[in-house]
RODO-2510 file (C-alpha; in nm, 4 decimals, decimal comma):
residues 528
     n   res          X          Y          Z
     1     m    -3,7478   -14,7107     4,0696
     2     k    -3,9186   -14,8118     4,3932
     3     k    -3,7442   -14,8962     4,7155
     4     t    -3,7717   -15,2656     4,8243
     5     i    -3,7886   -15,3924     5,1813
     6     k    -3,6967   -15,7428     5,3031
     7     i    -3,9285   -15,9038     5,5599
     8     n    -3,9808   -16,2447     5,7250
     9     i    -4,3333   -16,3866     5,7170
    10     g    -4,4050   -16,7352     5,8453
    11     g    -4,0340   -16,8201     5,8367
    12     v    -3,9964   -16,7191     5,4702
    13     i    -3,8005   -16,4154     5,3437
    14     f    -3,9796   -16,1864     5,0919
    15     h    -3,8859   -15,8653     4,9114
    16     l    -4,1709   -15,6104     4,8983
    17     d    -4,1854   -15,2750     4,7304
    18     e    -4,2434   -14,9816     4,9627
    19     d    -4,6193   -14,9474     4,8952
    20     a    -4,6816   -15,3202     4,9391
    21     y    -4,4802   -15,3238     5,2630
    22     q    -4,6845   -15,0384     5,4116
    23     i    -5,0199   -15,2058     5,3281
    24     l    -4,9032   -15,5454     5,4608
    25     q    -4,7669   -15,3892     5,7803
    26     n    -5,1011   -15,2163     5,8472
    27     y    -5,2845   -15,5427     5,7743
    28     l    -5,0694   -15,7482     6,0128
    29     t    -5,1000   -15,4785     6,2802
    30     a    -5,4793   -15,4985     6,2548
    31     i    -5,4650   -15,8806     6,2846
    32     n    -5,2444   -15,8560     6,5950
    33     q    -5,4823   -15,6038     6,7546
    34     r    -5,7805   -15,8264     6,6728
    35     f    -5,6439   -16,1544     6,8169
    36     a    -5,3553   -16,0720     7,0554
    37     a    -5,5821   -16,0491     7,3608
    38     n    -5,7318   -16,3981     7,3095
    39     e    -5,5891   -16,7062     7,4816
    40     e    -5,5455   -16,8771     7,1486
    41     g    -5,4470   -16,5563     6,9698
    42     k    -5,0794   -16,6410     6,9289
    43     e    -5,1614   -16,9601     6,7401
    44     i    -5,4214   -16,7830     6,5222
    45     i    -5,1746   -16,5088     6,4241
    46     s    -4,9032   -16,7695     6,3479
    47     d    -5,1377   -16,9687     6,1230
    48     i    -5,2503   -16,6533     5,9407
    49     e    -4,8878   -16,5547     5,8750
    50     h    -4,8081   -16,9023     5,7412
    51     r    -5,1088   -16,8848     5,5082
    52     i    -5,0078   -16,5373     5,3837
    53     a    -4,6573   -16,6714     5,3164
    54     e    -4,8007   -16,9579     5,1088
    55     i    -5,0090   -16,7179     4,8965
    56     l    -4,7150   -16,4813     4,8447
    57     q    -4,4891   -16,7680     4,7408
    58     s    -4,7348   -16,8547     4,4652
    59     k    -4,6922   -16,5022     4,3279
    60     l    -4,3154   -16,5347     4,2793
    61     s    -4,1332   -16,6715     3,9770
    62     e    -3,7925   -16,6502     3,8122
    63     q    -3,9045   -16,3292     3,6373
    64     k    -4,0719   -16,1837     3,9455
    65     q    -3,8892   -16,1669     4,2784
    66     v    -4,0563   -15,8622     4,4380
    67     i    -4,4072   -15,8561     4,5886
    68     s    -4,6148   -15,5647     4,4616
    69     k    -4,9059   -15,3666     4,6044
    70     e    -5,1453   -15,5613     4,3789
    71     d    -5,0229   -15,8909     4,5286
    72     i    -5,0897   -15,7682     4,8823
    73     d    -5,4369   -15,6470     4,7816
    74     e    -5,5141   -15,9949     4,6465
    75     v    -5,3894   -16,1543     4,9706
    76     i    -5,6216   -15,9296     5,1731
    77     e    -5,9118   -16,0117     4,9401
    78     i    -5,8505   -16,3844     4,9888
    79     m    -5,7910   -16,3723     5,3628
    80     g    -6,0396   -16,0999     5,4525
    81     r    -5,9992   -15,8126     5,6933
    82     p    -6,0031   -15,8731     6,0695
    83     e    -6,2805   -15,6191     6,1295
    84     d    -6,5091   -15,8045     5,8848
    85     f    -6,5205   -16,1126     6,1097
    86     e    -6,7231   -16,0535     6,4244
    87     s    -6,9453   -16,2871     6,6202
    88     e    -7,2631   -16,4102     6,4550
    89     e    -7,4715   -16,1805     6,6748
    90     e    -7,2776   -15,8802     6,5329
    91     n    -7,2969   -15,9870     6,1688
    92     n    -7,6723   -15,9042     6,1329
    93     g    -7,7025   -16,1217     5,8249
    94     k    -7,4154   -15,9585     5,6361
    95     e    -7,2362   -16,1723     5,3787
    96     y    -6,8676   -16,1408     5,2999
    97     h    -6,6421   -16,2787     5,0312
    98     q    -6,5053   -16,6236     5,1205
    99     y    -6,2133   -16,7934     4,9492
   100     e    -6,2869   -17,1552     4,8513
   101     k    -5,9993   -17,3953     4,8019
   102     s    -6,0252   -17,5662     4,4671
   103     t    -5,7539   -17,8262     4,5388
   104     k    -5,6078   -18,0125     4,8338
   105     r    -5,2457   -18,0495     4,9332
   106     l    -5,0886   -18,3754     5,0491
   107     y    -4,9598   -18,3656     5,4092
   108     r    -4,8847   -18,6161     5,6840
   109     d    -5,1580   -18,6073     5,9504
   110     p    -4,9887   -18,6009     6,2955
   111     d    -5,3246   -18,5906     6,4800
   112     n    -5,4406   -18,9270     6,3469
   113     r    -5,1194   -19,1225     6,3106
   114     i    -4,9922   -19,4644     6,4104
   115     l    -4,6362   -19,4207     6,2867
   116     g    -4,5657   -19,1146     6,0758
   117     g    -4,9175   -19,0093     5,9693
   118     v    -4,8572   -19,1004     5,6019
   119     c    -5,1649   -19,3234     5,5669
   120     s    -5,4007   -19,0773     5,7388
   121     g    -5,2579   -18,7945     5,5242
   122     i    -5,3259   -18,9892     5,2040
   123     a    -5,6762   -19,0724     5,3325
   124     n    -5,7502   -18,7011     5,3896
   125     y    -5,6263   -18,6230     5,0392
   126     l    -5,8466   -18,8940     4,8873
   127     n    -6,1326   -18,8228     5,1299
   128     i    -6,1636   -19,1857     5,2442
   129     d    -6,1309   -19,3696     5,5760
   130     p    -5,7655   -19,3944     5,6888
   131     l    -5,8275   -19,7595     5,7866
   132     i    -5,8595   -19,8514     5,4197
   133     i    -5,5185   -19,7029     5,3371
   134     r    -5,3591   -19,8731     5,6392
   135     i    -5,4996   -20,2133     5,5426
   136     l    -5,3776   -20,1608     5,1861
   137     f    -5,0266   -20,0686     5,3066
   138     l    -5,0222   -20,3738     5,5364
   139     v    -5,1235   -20,6121     5,2572
   140     l    -4,8636   -20,4647     5,0225
   141     l    -4,6015   -20,4896     5,2962
   142     f    -4,6425   -20,8688     5,3121
   143     a    -4,6793   -20,9021     4,9347
   144     y    -4,4038   -20,6598     4,8312
   145     g    -4,1440   -20,5583     5,0878
   146     v    -4,0575   -20,2477     4,8843
   147     i    -4,3718   -20,0748     5,0215
   148     a    -4,1821   -20,0259     5,3488
   149     i    -3,9197   -19,8232     5,1617
   150     i    -4,1930   -19,6211     4,9895
   151     y    -4,3520   -19,5473     5,3282
   152     i    -4,0180   -19,4286     5,4721
   153     v    -3,9546   -19,2074     5,1681
   154     l    -4,3027   -19,0509     5,1975
   155     w    -4,2455   -19,0026     5,5709
   156     a    -3,9244   -18,8138     5,4927
   157     l    -4,0606   -18,6054     5,2025
   158     l    -4,4150   -18,5134     5,3079
   159     p    -4,4500   -18,2210     5,5506
   160     a    -4,6664   -18,2692     5,8612
   161     a    -4,9826   -18,0601     5,8997
   162     y    -4,9114   -17,8956     6,2353
   163     t    -5,0620   -17,5511     6,1890
   164     t    -5,4326   -17,4762     6,1415
   165     a    -5,3620   -17,3386     5,7948
   166     q    -5,1883   -17,6622     5,6956
   167     k    -5,4741   -17,8717     5,8355
   168     l    -5,7320   -17,6710     5,6375
   169     d    -5,5112   -17,6994     5,3310
   170     m    -5,4867   -18,0785     5,3838
   171     r    -5,8670   -18,1139     5,3999
   172     g    -5,9326   -17,8626     5,1187
   173     e    -6,1561   -17,6484     5,3374
   174     r    -6,2180   -17,2706     5,3246
   175     f    -5,9112   -17,0688     5,3997
   176     n    -5,9556   -16,7164     5,5302
   177     i    -5,9098   -16,5464     5,8656
   178     s    -6,2524   -16,6564     5,9893
   179     d    -6,1874   -17,0216     5,9075
   180     i    -5,8484   -17,0157     6,0738
   181     e    -5,9917   -16,8489     6,3844
   182     k    -6,2837   -17,0930     6,4088
   183     n    -6,0622   -17,3992     6,3690
   184     v    -5,8104   -17,2776     6,6259
   185     r    -6,0863   -17,1899     6,8743
   186     k    -6,2523   -17,5270     6,8157
   187     e    -5,9293   -17,7209     6,8745
   188     y    -5,8426   -17,5085     7,1780
   189     e    -6,1845   -17,5592     7,3377
   190     t    -6,1776   -17,9321     7,2628
   191     v    -5,8405   -17,9751     7,4310
   192     k    -5,9440   -17,7621     7,7283
   193     d    -6,2723   -17,9501     7,7762
   194     n    -6,1043   -18,2871     7,7471
   195     f    -5,8413   -18,1920     8,0042
   196     k    -6,1049   -18,0487     8,2393
   197     n    -6,3233   -18,3586     8,2141
   198     f    -6,0231   -18,5849     8,2632
   199     k    -5,9004   -18,3921     8,5664
   200     n    -6,2423   -18,4280     8,7329
   201     s    -6,2674   -18,7998     8,6553
   202     r    -6,1636   -19,1021     8,8534
   203     d    -5,9138   -19,1886     8,5828
   204     y    -5,7195   -18,8709     8,6632
   205     d    -5,6965   -18,9654     9,0315
   206     r    -5,5969   -19,3182     8,9406
   207     t    -5,3384   -19,1949     8,6949
   208     q    -5,1985   -18,9486     8,9477
   209     n    -5,1786   -19,2177     9,2162
   210     f    -5,0268   -19,4573     8,9631
   211     f    -4,7488   -19,2166     8,8695
   212     e    -4,6832   -19,1357     9,2344
   213     s    -4,6538   -19,5091     9,3043
   214     i    -4,4210   -19,5543     9,0079
   215     i    -4,1959   -19,2686     9,1214
   216     y    -4,1888   -19,4045     9,4777
   217     a    -4,1089   -19,7560     9,3529
   218     i    -3,8270   -19,6270     9,1305
   219     g    -3,6849   -19,4282     9,4209
   220     a    -3,7056   -19,7293     9,6535
   221     f    -3,5349   -19,9473     9,3907
   222     f    -3,2428   -19,7066     9,3467
   223     r    -3,2127   -19,6644     9,7238
   224     f    -3,1873   -20,0422     9,7569
   225     i    -2,9277   -20,0617     9,4775
   226     f    -2,7231   -19,7841     9,6402
   227     k    -2,7326   -19,9538     9,9819
   228     f    -2,6444   -20,2884     9,8229
   229     v    -2,3442   -20,1439     9,6347
   230     v    -2,2259   -19,9631     9,9489
   231     a    -2,2531   -20,2891    10,1455
   232     i    -2,0546   -20,4770     9,8782
   233     i    -1,7836   -20,2088     9,8867
   234     g    -1,7769   -20,2313    10,2655
   235     l    -1,7444   -20,6107    10,2546
   236     a    -1,4631   -20,5865     9,9989
   237     l    -1,2778   -20,3341    10,2147
   238     v    -1,3131   -20,5569    10,5215
   239     i    -1,1876   -20,8655    10,3369
   240     a    -0,8960   -20,6794    10,1763
   241     g    -0,7974   -20,5072    10,5001
   242     v    -0,8159   -20,8240    10,7096
   243     g    -0,6252   -21,0203    10,4435
   244     f    -0,3379   -20,7723    10,4307
   245     l    -0,3378   -20,7373    10,8085
   246     i    -0,3109   -21,1130    10,8625
   247     g    -0,0461   -21,1444    10,5891
   248     l     0,1751   -20,8698    10,7259
   249     t     0,1312   -20,9839    11,0846
   250     g     0,2139   -21,3404    10,9909
   251     t     0,5169   -21,2304    10,7914
   252     l     0,6571   -21,0202    11,0752
   253     i     0,5696   -21,2458    11,3694
   254     i     0,5407   -21,6064    11,2523
   255     g     0,8133   -21,5792    10,9907
   256     e     0,6248   -21,7641    10,7167
   257     p     0,5663   -21,6258    10,3654
   258     f     0,1928   -21,5513    10,3811
   259     m     0,2356   -21,3487    10,0634
   260     p     0,4302   -21,5647     9,8141
   261     w     0,4382   -21,2829     9,5590
   262     n     0,6563   -21,0847     9,7997
   263     n     0,8669   -21,3635     9,9490
   264     i     1,1806   -21,2212    10,1137
   265     f     1,3039   -21,5415    10,2747
   266     i     1,5985   -21,7649    10,1998
   267     d     1,4867   -22,1052    10,3227
   268     d     1,4289   -22,0350    10,6949
   269     h     1,6575   -21,7324    10,6962
   270     v     1,4949   -21,3879    10,6773
   271     i     1,7083   -21,1466    10,4759
   272     f     1,4743   -20,8475    10,5197
   273     t     1,5968   -20,7686    10,8713
   274     d     1,9590   -20,7815    10,7515
   275     m     1,8783   -20,5291    10,4795
   276     i     1,7053   -20,3014    10,7327
   277     h     2,0144   -20,3052    10,9529
   278     s     2,2199   -20,2029    10,6501
   279     f     2,0014   -19,9002    10,5824
   280     v     1,9238   -19,7890    10,9355
   281     d     2,1548   -19,7021    11,2232
   282     p     2,1193   -19,9589    11,5066
   283     n     2,0396   -19,6778    11,7524
   284     t     1,7277   -19,5817    11,5568
   285     i     1,6151   -19,9265    11,4409
   286     w     1,3296   -19,9451    11,6939
   287     i     1,2045   -19,5981    11,6039
   288     v     1,2043   -19,6940    11,2363
   289     t     1,0312   -20,0245    11,3111
   290     i     0,7525   -19,8617    11,5155
   291     c     0,7009   -19,5860    11,2546
   292     a     0,6949   -19,8397    10,9696
   293     v     0,4364   -20,0505    11,1539
   294     l     0,2168   -19,7462    11,2194
   295     v     0,2474   -19,6216    10,8590
   296     v     0,1314   -19,9597    10,7274
   297     f    -0,1146   -20,0746    10,9931
   298     i    -0,3070   -19,7511    11,0587
   299     p    -0,4433   -19,7367    10,6977
   300     l    -0,5266   -20,1077    10,7123
   301     v    -0,7199   -20,0643    11,0390
   302     a    -0,8937   -19,7576    10,8895
   303     i    -0,9929   -19,9607    10,5808
   304     i    -1,1356   -20,2417    10,7944
   305     y    -1,3206   -19,9971    11,0209
   306     g    -1,4591   -19,8036    10,7244
   307     g    -1,5675   -20,1289    10,5625
   308     f    -1,7647   -20,2303    10,8720
   309     k    -1,9299   -19,8859    10,8802
   310     l    -2,0434   -19,9229    10,5187
   311     l    -2,1458   -20,2860    10,5633
   312     l    -2,3526   -20,2284    10,8792
   313     g    -2,4679   -19,8744    10,7980
   314     l    -2,3103   -19,7324    11,1140
   315     r    -2,2648   -19,3582    11,1677
   316     p    -2,0752   -19,3233    11,4957
   317     n    -1,9268   -18,9968    11,6159
   318     d    -1,5638   -19,0939    11,5543
   319     r    -1,4075   -18,7742    11,4256
   320     s    -1,1745   -18,7430    11,7252
   321     i    -1,0476   -19,1007    11,6819
   322     a    -0,9985   -19,0445    11,3097
   323     g    -0,8083   -18,7212    11,3811
   324     i    -0,5764   -18,8895    11,6308
   325     g    -0,5105   -19,1770    11,3896
   326     f    -0,4340   -18,9430    11,1009
   327     v    -0,1937   -18,7323    11,3104
   328     a    -0,0144   -19,0479    11,4339
   329     w     0,0132   -19,1799    11,0767
   330     l     0,1413   -18,8475    10,9415
   331     l     0,4033   -18,8076    11,2177
   332     s     0,5201   -19,1677    11,1703
   333     l     0,5531   -19,1121    10,7957
   334     i     0,7553   -18,7920    10,8461
   335     v     0,9922   -18,9570    11,0983
   336     l     1,0337   -19,2614    10,8738
   337     v     1,1130   -19,0512    10,5662
   338     v     1,3621   -18,8336    10,7561
   339     i     1,5518   -19,1237    10,9176
   340     v     1,5584   -19,3461    10,6094
   341     g     1,6443   -19,0471    10,3909
   342     t     1,9520   -18,9691    10,5984
   343     q     2,0638   -19,3320    10,5682
   344     v     1,9894   -19,3802    10,1992
   345     k     2,2310   -19,0996    10,1127
   346     h     2,5113   -19,3491    10,1903
   347     y     2,4088   -19,5324     9,8717
   348     s     2,3219   -19,2322     9,6533
   349     i     2,6424   -19,2390     9,4439
   350     s     2,7278   -19,5333     9,2203
   351     v     3,0766   -19,5829     9,0710
   352     k     3,2126   -19,8513     8,8374
   353     d     3,5620   -19,9947     8,8694
   354     d     3,6677   -20,2063     8,5758
   355     h     3,9863   -20,3792     8,4716
   356     r     4,0828   -20,6137     8,1905
   357     i     4,2579   -20,9464     8,1817
   358     y     4,4377   -21,0394     7,8592
   359     v     4,4336   -21,4176     7,8202
   360     e     4,7412   -21,5863     7,6777
   361     e     4,6689   -21,7848     7,3630
   362     p     4,6129   -22,1492     7,4591
   363     t     4,7005   -22,4606     7,2652
   364     n     4,4753   -22,5091     6,9616
   365     k     4,2956   -22,1899     7,0645
   366     t     4,0792   -22,3898     7,3057
   367     l     3,9656   -22,2468     7,6402
   368     y     3,7802   -22,4178     7,9240
   369     l     3,5520   -22,1884     8,1256
   370     k     3,4890   -22,3131     8,4801
   371     a     3,3800   -22,1784     8,8201
   372     q     3,5487   -22,2429     9,1516
   373     e     3,2738   -22,4004     9,3563
   374     d     3,2404   -22,3606     9,7324
   375     k     3,0683   -22,6637     9,8822
   376     s     2,9822   -22,4761    10,2041
   377     l     2,7432   -22,2411    10,0200
   378     a     2,3747   -22,3147     9,9926
   379     t     2,1673   -22,1647     9,7129
   380     s     1,8130   -22,0421     9,7586
   381     k     1,5692   -21,8475     9,5405
   382     f     1,3384   -21,5704     9,6534
   383     y     1,0839   -21,3526     9,4759
   384     i     0,9978   -20,9835     9,4827
   385     f     0,6771   -20,9130     9,2889
   386     d     0,7222   -21,2262     9,0759
   387     s     1,0846   -21,1452     8,9830
   388     e     1,3181   -21,4313     9,0698
   389     f     1,6485   -21,3731     9,2507
   390     q     1,9116   -21,6149     9,3690
   391     i     2,1211   -21,5555     9,6800
   392     m     2,3676   -21,7883     9,8480
   393     y     2,4474   -21,8038    10,2160
   394     d     2,7194   -21,9741    10,4136
   395     e     2,5840   -22,2762    10,5972
   396     d     2,8161   -22,1941    10,8863
   397     d     2,7326   -21,8224    10,8860
   398     e     2,3835   -21,7465    10,7567
   399     k     2,4379   -21,3714    10,7805
   400     h     2,7138   -21,3882    10,5189
   401     l     2,5306   -21,3686    10,1863
   402     y     2,6597   -21,4095     9,8324
   403     a     2,5328   -21,3556     9,4776
   404     f     2,6209   -21,4852     9,1307
   405     p     2,8049   -21,2531     8,8923
   406     e     2,6755   -21,2112     8,5375
   407     i     2,8996   -21,3405     8,2580
   408     d     2,8515   -21,2326     7,8952
   409     i     3,0307   -21,4004     7,6044
   410     i     3,0575   -21,1898     7,2896
   411     l     3,2540   -21,1745     6,9645
   412     g     3,5861   -20,9926     7,0119
   413     h     3,7569   -20,7762     6,7524
   414     s     4,1186   -20,8330     6,8564
   415     d     4,3456   -21,1342     6,8193
   416     q     4,3403   -21,2070     7,1921
   417     v     4,0742   -21,3158     7,4416
   418     i     3,9955   -21,0279     7,6743
   419     i     3,8047   -21,0618     8,0017
   420     e     3,6608   -20,7364     8,1352
   421     i     3,5500   -20,7308     8,5019
   422     v     3,3231   -20,4423     8,6044
   423     k     3,2580   -20,3908     8,9762
   424     k     2,9949   -20,1434     9,0866
   425     g     3,0046   -19,9920     9,4352
   426     r     2,7833   -19,7383     9,6154
   427     g     2,8528   -19,4722     9,8756
   428     s     2,7644   -19,1267    10,0046
   429     d     3,0238   -18,9699     9,7717
   430     r     3,2376   -19,0761     9,4793
   431     r     3,5421   -19,1592     9,6900
   432     e     3,3476   -19,3889     9,9241
   433     a     3,1678   -19,5530     9,6300
   434     l     3,5012   -19,6184     9,4560
   435     r     3,6487   -19,7609     9,7784
   436     n     3,3465   -19,9929     9,8168
   437     a     3,3893   -20,1038     9,4540
   438     d     3,7588   -20,1790     9,5167
   439     d     3,6674   -20,3799     9,8268
   440     i     3,4568   -20,6244     9,6226
   441     e     3,6501   -20,9485     9,6151
   442     y     3,6167   -21,1276     9,2851
   443     h     3,8884   -21,3054     9,0885
   444     v     3,9384   -21,4590     8,7468
   445     v     4,2578   -21,6614     8,6891
   446     q     4,4079   -21,8487     8,3957
   447     q     4,5617   -22,1926     8,4440
   448     d     4,7011   -22,2940     8,1053
   449     s     4,3890   -22,3392     7,8903
   450     v     4,1477   -22,3190     8,1866
   451     i     3,9825   -21,9922     8,2925
   452     l     3,8627   -22,0121     8,6524
   453     f     3,5938   -21,7686     8,7686
   454     d     3,4949   -21,7163     9,1294
   455     a     3,1505   -21,8721     9,1588
   456     v     3,0078   -21,5921     9,3762
   457     y     3,0899   -21,2575     9,5338
   458     s     3,0008   -21,1276     9,8800
   459     l     2,6952   -20,9065     9,9283
   460     v     2,7699   -20,8127    10,2865
   461     d     3,0732   -20,6232    10,4096
   462     k     3,1227   -20,5842    10,7857
   463     n     2,7604   -20,6821    10,8494
   464     r     2,6314   -20,4140    10,6136
   465     w     2,4724   -20,4517    10,2743
   466     r     2,6689   -20,2597    10,0139
   467     f     2,4546   -20,3771     9,7202
   468     p     2,7565   -20,4492     9,5013
   469     e     2,7397   -20,5740     9,1439
   470     v     2,9846   -20,7732     8,9336
   471     d     2,9505   -20,7959     8,5552
   472     i     3,1958   -20,9897     8,3405
   473     t     3,2384   -20,9727     7,9633
   474     v     3,4437   -21,2337     7,7775
   475     e     3,5484   -21,1075     7,4313
   476     v     3,6361   -21,4076     7,2126
   477     p     3,7955   -21,3689     6,8642
   478     e     3,6846   -21,5825     6,5691
   479     d     3,7996   -21,9469     6,5467
   480     y     3,8513   -21,9763     6,9239
   481     i     3,6973   -22,2888     7,0795
   482     l     3,5230   -22,2699     7,4167
   483     y     3,4221   -22,5485     7,6498
   484     l     3,1512   -22,4335     7,8925
   485     d     3,1624   -22,6361     8,2115
   486     e     2,8380   -22,7003     8,3984
   487     s     2,9838   -22,5222     8,7042
   488     i     2,9426   -22,1907     8,5220
   489     e     2,5805   -22,2425     8,4140
   490     e     2,4254   -22,0150     8,6817
   491     q     2,6636   -21,7287     8,6009
   492     l     2,6020   -21,7207     8,2254
   493     d     2,3864   -21,4253     8,1242
   494     y     2,4197   -21,3187     7,7592
   495     i     2,5885   -21,5276     7,4933
   496     k     2,6204   -21,4263     7,1301
   497     k     2,5016   -21,7367     6,9419
   498     e     2,4648   -21,8353     6,5800
   499     k     2,1177   -21,9715     6,6627
   500     y     1,9107   -22,0011     6,9787
   501     y     2,0121   -22,2470     7,2521
   502     r     1,9112   -22,2579     7,6151
   503     v     2,1946   -22,2159     7,8649
   504     d     2,1460   -22,5683     7,9986
   505     e     2,1879   -22,6969     7,6408
   506     m     2,5253   -22,5239     7,6080
   507     v     2,7113   -22,6535     7,9129
   508     n     2,9474   -22,9517     7,8929
   509     k     2,9883   -22,8927     7,5169
   510     y     3,2436   -22,7409     7,2796
   511     w     3,1622   -22,4218     7,0856
   512     i     3,3495   -22,2260     6,8219
   513     m     3,3241   -21,8501     6,7772
   514     t     3,2198   -21,7357     6,4298
   515     d     3,1253   -21,3973     6,2917
   516     e     2,7637   -21,4924     6,3716
   517     g     2,8417   -21,5966     6,7287
   518     l     2,9001   -21,9299     6,8977
   519     e     2,8036   -22,2438     6,7104
   520     k     2,8429   -22,6081     6,7970
   521     y     3,1892   -22,7560     6,7496
   522     y     3,2356   -23,1279     6,7090
   523     k     3,5836   -23,2185     6,8385
   524     v     3,7541   -23,4856     6,6314
   525     t     3,9698   -23,7475     6,8121
   526     y     4,2078   -24,0038     6,6613
   527     d     4,2718   -24,3528     6,7985
   528     d     4,6308   -24,4798     6,8210
***
């Protein structure tokens, strides 16, 4: 039993017995010594190894998986020994055994290709002009479209003749070390001569100048695009900064809503200043105002200034100004946060105070829900980021502001109508928040079959905003009839209904409570 050794030749793994491995190793060492010093030696050695791998592959079968000494001897006989191939001057008329290829192998020809080299490869195999095959493929392409699929399949399946060994195999030429060496040297010299001649020609100078011009033009184009984009960004910053600056200035000075999406006016009455006085101690109001203006306006001025720099391409030495502005903005922000933070704590705790009113059963289980209207109140709407709010103010005292409560009508589970009033107050601690909730004045009274709700509740207590809330829930048992007066339309929030109706469709009508919610009730009257 002989020892076998696994080796890699030309990218293929072979198993050789020990004697065969030793002979092949000596042979490859001699080839490396013969060609390693040449400029094109690396390519020659690679092609020789690929050719040896092809011959060895032909020696293997299902019954034979190990290369023997006899196989290596045959490879050497076919390829020849490196020392046998010297220059013609050194041969002195000696003749050596040459291996003639009896058949060709079909490859794609990458050196003479238009697409994949399929046509030129077939032409080499048939030993005809590639133009004939290309014309034939073109005619068949227009006559039968399937030829395109055949071409793609051949492109995928046929290997390309990249190495010298593969090129000789494609043309069916002699295939030993001498032939490989000569073909590699010939191709190497051809490429070198062509490059040398091209480099010394006018075309080379023109090409070099052309590419330099192209690179310069591409660079100039991208520089222009960059400057253009920077200018657009600068213009956008200037427009945005100026727009916000004018809007804020107009809002604070002129008193008109320059920004309708953030309208904080009730008719001609500004409620924003009243809210500020509620949050901030009067002794520090001017400090807060100045800090708030600096916090908002310094970034806007910086945006406008930066936009002009980008738009005009200015590079002034403004680091000191920028440093002063940043320090002023940071100090203003810190002072503003500290002062407002100490004031906001007065509203940090929220407490609910709720109580229930049990309504006496009216005649025919019919109730009339109405609101006590105050003719001296004027209603106005305002918007904060597109959300609509309604606030009332006293025409005789515009600083006294009011809001609508929210009334929900739901199905009750007892035999009696129950009205739950929930008041929410805020304060610095639970006791203060509860006291503020108790101070909210809101009343619901029953007068026979009429339930009277206060139309509004006060938002301001002793000239300070307490941000109170009033929520009312009316729990109505089944079979009770409700008449919703139009005076209560603005207060109605959620109503459990048998099917959808708008609030304005429900007022001034009778409704009966069912297990599905309120549904229309048609009151029957009898004439005397």
